[in-house]
C-alpha positions as CSV (number, residue, x, y, z in Angstrom):
1,M,179.4,-96.8,35.9
2,L,176.2,-95.6,37.2
3,Y,174.4,-95.0,34.5
4,P,173.9,-98.4,33.1
5,I,172.8,-99.6,36.6
6,L,170.2,-96.7,37.0
7,S,168.8,-97.9,34.0
8,V,168.5,-101.4,35.2
9,L,166.6,-100.6,38.3
10,V,164.5,-98.1,36.7
11,Y,163.9,-101.0,34.0
12,T,163.3,-103.5,37.5
13,I,160.9,-101.0,38.9
14,I,158.7,-100.2,35.7
15,K,158.7,-104.4,34.7
16,T,158.1,-105.4,38.3
17,P,154.4,-106.6,38.6
18,D,151.7,-106.0,41.4
19,L,153.2,-108.0,44.3
20,D,149.9,-109.0,45.5
21,S,149.8,-111.5,41.7
22,V,152.7,-112.9,42.4
23,E,153.2,-116.2,43.7
24,F,156.2,-116.7,45.9
25,S,158.0,-119.8,46.2
26,L,161.8,-121.2,47.4
27,G,163.1,-120.7,43.8
28,A,164.3,-117.9,41.9
29,N,161.5,-115.5,41.2
30,F,161.9,-113.9,37.2
31,A,158.7,-112.0,37.9
32,T,159.8,-109.7,40.5
33,A,163.3,-109.1,38.8
34,G,161.9,-107.4,36.0
35,G,162.5,-110.7,33.8
36,F,166.2,-111.0,34.5
37,G,168.0,-113.5,36.7
38,S,167.6,-112.5,40.3
39,N,170.8,-112.7,41.7
40,Q,172.1,-110.4,38.4
41,V,169.7,-108.1,39.5
42,S,170.9,-107.9,43.0
43,T,174.6,-108.1,42.4
44,I,174.0,-104.9,39.5
45,L,172.1,-102.9,42.5
46,G,174.4,-103.9,44.9
47,L,177.5,-102.7,43.0
48,G,175.3,-99.5,42.5
49,V,175.2,-99.0,46.2
50,F,179.0,-99.6,46.8
51,F,180.1,-97.6,44.1
52,D,177.8,-94.6,45.4
53,G,178.8,-95.2,48.7
54,F,182.4,-95.4,47.9
55,L,182.1,-92.4,45.5
56,Y,180.4,-90.3,48.8
57,S,182.5,-91.4,51.3
58,F,185.4,-89.4,49.5
59,E,183.2,-86.7,48.9
60,L,182.5,-86.3,53.0
61,S,186.2,-86.6,53.9
62,G,187.3,-84.6,51.5
63,Y,189.8,-86.8,49.9
64,R,189.9,-86.5,45.8
65,I,190.1,-89.3,43.2
């Protein structure tokens, strides 16, 4: 489950332009999200953080899935 999320993270980091050249406004900014919708990118990366924390908490507590 984490490999597709990792690939979105790497793609977003590679495709994001230098932030000095981006004009920020109140709307969604597709340039800073690697060409995708910013809501979709934040949802996928948020799920990645959740899954990583969820699996890490099981490792710390000693419980195994």
